N, C-alpha and C positions, 0 to 999 in steps of 0.2 A: 504494500500500500504506500502511495506517495505521501510524503510529509508536506506540511504547509509550506516550509521553506522551499522545497524543490518545485512545488507547484507554482508558488508565487514568483519564482525566478524565471518562469517560462513566459511566453508571449501573453499579453493582456487578455486576448480573446479566450485563451484556455482557462484563465482564472475565472472569467465571467460565465463559463459554461461548465456545469457540473453534470457528471453522469450519476443520476440519483434514481433510486427506486422509489417512485412516488407512493406506491402501496406501503412499503416499509415505513416511510416517513409518516404517513397518516396513522399507521398502527402505533408507532412510538408516541406521537403527539396525543392520540386518543386516550392514552392511559392517564393523562392529566385530567381528562373529563370524568374519570371514574373514581376520583377521590371523594369520599363522603365520610359521614360519621362512622360508617362501618369499615373504614380503611380503604385500601386500594383494591377495587373490584375489577372484574373482567367483563363488565356488562356490554360495552361496545364491541369487543372482540367476539363475544358469544353471539350477539345479535347479528353481526356481520357474517359470521360463519354460517349460522342457520339460514340467513337470507340468501347466501350463495347457493346452499343446497336447494332451497326452494326455487330460486331463480333458474337454476339449471334444469330442475324438474319441470318448470313452466315453459322451458324452451327459449329462454333469453339468449341472445347472441353475445359474442365476446365484449363488444363495446357497451352494450346495455348491462351486462353483468358487472363491468367495471364501474359504471355509473351507479348501479345499485350498491356496490361495495363502498364507494366514496360517500354516499349518503348514509349508509348504515353505520359506518365506523365513526361518524361524528353526529349521529341523528339527534342527540340531546345537547348539542352545543349551546342551545338557547337556555338551558337550565343552568344558571350560573351559581346560585347559592346552594348551600347544603340543604336548606329547607325545601327548595324547589326539587332537588334530586330525591329527597326523602318521600315527597308526595308521589313521585312517579313510580316508586317501588310498591305502591298498592295496585292491585289488579284493575280495579275500577277507579280511574283517576278523575277527580273533579276538575273541570276547566283545564284540560291539558294544552289547549290551543295557544295560550300565551307564550309558552316556550317554543312552540312550533313557529309562531310568527317571528319571535326574536331570532331563532335559528335561521329562518329565511332571510332576515335582514342582515345577519352576520355574513352569510354566504353569498348574498347577491353581489354581483360585480367582480367576483374572483374568477379569473378566466378558466382555470381547470376544475373549478367546483360549481360552475354555473348550473349544470344539470342537476346537481345535488340540492340546490336551493329549493326548487319546486317540489322535489320528492320529500324533503324535510318538512316543508309547509303542511303537507297532508298526511304525515305519518301517524297521526292519531284520528284521522277521518274515519267515521264508522260507516259500515256498509249501508245501513238503513237511511243514512242522511242526517239532516238537521245539523250540518257542519258549518262553521264560519266561512269555509272556503266555497260553500254553495254546491259542493260536489257530493255525489252519492254513487253507490254501486260501481259500475265499470267506468264512470267518469273520474273516479279516483285513480291516479296513476298506479299501474301495477306494482312498480317498486315500492310505493308508499304502502300499499296493501300488504305486500310481503313483509316489510319492516314492522308494521303494526303487529302482525301475527308473531313474528320472531321475537319482538320486544316483549310481548306479553308472556310468551313461553318462558323467557329468561326470568321474568318477574315471579313466575309461579315456582321456579326451582328453589327448593330449600337445601342450602349447602350443608345442613347438618344431617340430612338423610341421604343414604346412598341413592343415586339417581334412578336406578332401575326399580327401586321400591316405590317410586312416586310417578314414574313416567305415564302409567295408565290413567292416573287421576288428572294429570296435566292435560292429556288429550281429551278426557271427558269434559273438563272445564272449557276447553276451546269449542268442543262440539255443542255445548250448551248455548254458546253465543254465535254460532254459525248462522249467517243471514241477518243478524242484528248488528253486532259489532264487527264481525269478520266476514270476508269473502268466503262463502261456503265451499267453493271449489278449492281454495287454498287450504282451508281446514282439512278437507279430504286428502289433499296432497301431504300435509303434515302427518296426518294419521297413518298414511301409507309409508312415508319415508322413515318414520320413527319406529317401525316394526324391526328395523335393524338396530340392535342394541349398541353397536359401536358408535352410531351417530350421537346418542345420548352421552356416551363416554367421551367423545370428542369435545362436546360442549363444556364438560366439567373437568377436563383433564388439565394438567400443567402445561400441555403442549398446544393449547388452543390457538395461540398466535401463529405457531408454525403450521398447524393445520389450515388456518385461515389463508396464509400466504401460499400454501401448496394448492389450494382450491382456486386461487385467482388466475385469470388469464395473464400471460406474460405482459407486463406493462412497464418495462424499463424504458426510460426516455431521457434525453438530454434536457435538463431543465435550467433555464437561466436564473441567475440570482434574483432578478426582478420578480420571477414567478414565486420564488421562495419568500420574497419580501411580502407578497400578498398573503401567504399563509401566516407569516409572522404577525402581520397586522390583524388578521383574524383572531389569533390567540391573544394578542395584546388587548383587543376589545373585550374578549371573554373575561380575562383577568381583571381588567379595570372596572368592569361592570359589577364586580362583587361589592363595591362601595360607591355611593354617590360622590364621595370626596376624592376618588381616584380615577375619575372618568377619562382623564387624559394623561395619567401618570406615565404609563409605558411609552406612549408617543412623545411625551415631554422628555423623558430620559433619552430616547432615541434622537430627538432633535438636538438636545444639548451635547450629547456624546458626538454626534456628527459635526456639530459646529466646532467643538473643541479640537477634534481630530483635524478638521480642515485648517484651523488657525495654527495648529502645531506642525503643519506641513506634511502630514502623513499621506502616503499614496492613496489614490482614489479607491483602489480595491479595498484597502483597510478601512477607509471611511465608510464604504458601503457595508462591509461586514460588521463594523461597529454599530451601524444603524440597526442591523438585525439583532445584535446582542442587546441593544437598548430596548427594542420592542419585546424581546423574549426574556429579559432579565428576571421578571417576577412571575413567570409561568408557574413556578413552584408554590405560589400563594394559593393555588387551587387546592393545596393540601392543608390549608389553614381555615378554620371556621370563620365566617364573616363577623361573628361576635367579637373575635379578637382583633381582626383587621379594622373594625369600625369603633373599637373602644375609645371613648373620648379622653381617657386619662392614661396614666402610666400603667403598663402591664405588670401583673404579678410575676413572680419568679416562674411559676408553673406556666403561665400564658406565654412568657418570653421563651421558655424552653420549647414550646410548640412552634412559636414563630421562627425559631432558629432552623427548623427543618426546611423552610421554603427554598433556600438557596441550594440545599443538598438535592432536592428534587429538580430544581432548575437544571443543575449540572447533569443529572442522569437522564432526564427527559430530552435534553438537547444533544448530549454526547454522540448518540448514534446518527444524528442528522448531519454532523459536521466532522467526519472522520479525518479529513485532511486540513481542517482549519480550526484554530482554538477558540471558536465562538462560544462554546460551552463555558470555557474558563473565563473569558471576558465577561460573560453574562452572570455567572454564578459567584464570582469573587467580589461582588459589590459590597459585601459587608465584612470583607477581610480588611486588615489594617497593615500598614507597613511595619509596625512593631510586632506583628505576629499575634496580637491579642484580639483579632476579629473572630468571626464565626462563619460556618461550622468547621472549616478546614484548617484554620490557624496558619494560613500562608503568611510568609514574611516578605520583606522588600525584595529579596533576591528571586522570589517566585512570582512576583506581581509585575508584569510588564506594563509598558505605557498604556496599552489599550485597556487593561483591567483597571488601572488607576483612573483613566478617563471616565469609565462607567461609574466608578465609585463616587467621583466628584459630581457627575451628572445626576446620579440618583439622589444625593443629599440636596443639591441645589433645587431639583424639581420638587422634592418633598417640602422644602422650606418655602418655595414660591407658590405652592398650591394652598387653597383653602382647606382647612381641616376642621373636624367637629369641635375641637377645643380651642381653635385660634383662627385668626384671619391670615391671609397671605402676608409674608414678611417683606420688609423693605430691603433694598440692596444693602443698606448699612447694617441691618440686623443679620442678613445672610453672610455678609463679609466677616462680621465678628465671629459668628459661629463656625464658619469654615476654617478661618485662620486659627481659631482655637484648636480645631481638630488637626490642623497641620502641625502646630506646636506640640500637640499631645502625641504625635507619632502615628496618627491614623491616615492622613491624606498626603498626597504629593503636593508640595508647595508650588512647583513650577506649573502644574496643571491648574491649580487655584489661581495663579497669576494670570494665565491665559484667559480664564473665565472672567475675571474682574477687569481685564484690559479690553474686553469686547462687550461691554454692557449694552451699547447701542445695538449691535448686531443681535445679541441675545434677546433684547426687548422686542425688536422688530419681528424676529422669527417666532417668539412666544405669542405675540399678538396675532400673527398670521395663523398659527396653529389653533388658537382659541376661536378665531373667526371661522376657520375651516370646519372645526368640530361642531360649531353652532349651526352652520349651513347643513352639514350632514344630518344632524339631529332633526332639523326642520323638515328636510326632504323625507326622512324616514317616517316622521310623525304624520305627514300629510299624504302618504301613499294610500 
């Protein structure tokens, strides 16, 4: 495998085009959506695997199968908070359409996920109708009908009971709602397919992700970093939506990191990759309950211990996506300190390169510039005092801090542009 250094030393166009398995990337990132009060689940992988089995049985062709997979592996992307996720784990969900609509909005406009958006919108549409989409029966896209059935099968699985001891009861429950909630033909297909015991074992085994990738049509493609940035912005929106006070945090960190990198004279490729690191630096916060993220006061020791895990998950969720570039390190080390007293890896100055130091400064600046439940946005003077105190205390790089404060006008202009852009996007989505 090529290293970042050897890749970077080649011609620029080779750095801007990565050979990436899109399916594997979506599987890795989907794990961040499965963190809830029950821990790290495999809900999206299970639903995607059963959906592929059903799609093949229904005769879907290769591209349609891949579209089904892309929707299934992120179908609950609109369920941001742990409370929302908890409600979806009841078989009969009250008002499930809010997260369907939000998922549709998150996915709309992303070039390689545009087909998934409409599928996600209707993945809780009931066969009998009375859906906000206005669809019923065969008007509901077949992939949406498939995901709905697969999703409810997984919800019915009790992980404390051996799967073959509950499989018949699960099928009976589906048959009870055939023709009302579910496409009756699909229920019949599920009943037929699941006569094979190994299918149930696939769904509940430790190898579900491998079985999922084995079932996929080959879809390895050269993906430009710009395409990857669309995916990064998607997950940035999901993370930031956990709190009304962080609605632009990840995009703000990306903006500041990019600005600092440009002013530091870093190559354009590194600037672009730093933008990705900024967008994804807090993806690990999907492992933290929103009650802690939104707490208006100082965290207790127990709460802070839970918060510390977010950068650990950021690292391991991003590492497989960037095997040749240290984006995971730049993103995940934003709470490390030059004196080695940060968390959770306790990296020191010799292990924190310029890019990681830039993201750390960008994260602190953005947090101080934002409104929070316990205070208003801070002034430049207040931010300068806090950041230079951290420089003197051995946490932050003083040269990076100097670049920040030497470019206040540029930062203000870009911050205002970002705020205006997000307000426009919010207006457009609310008036669809």
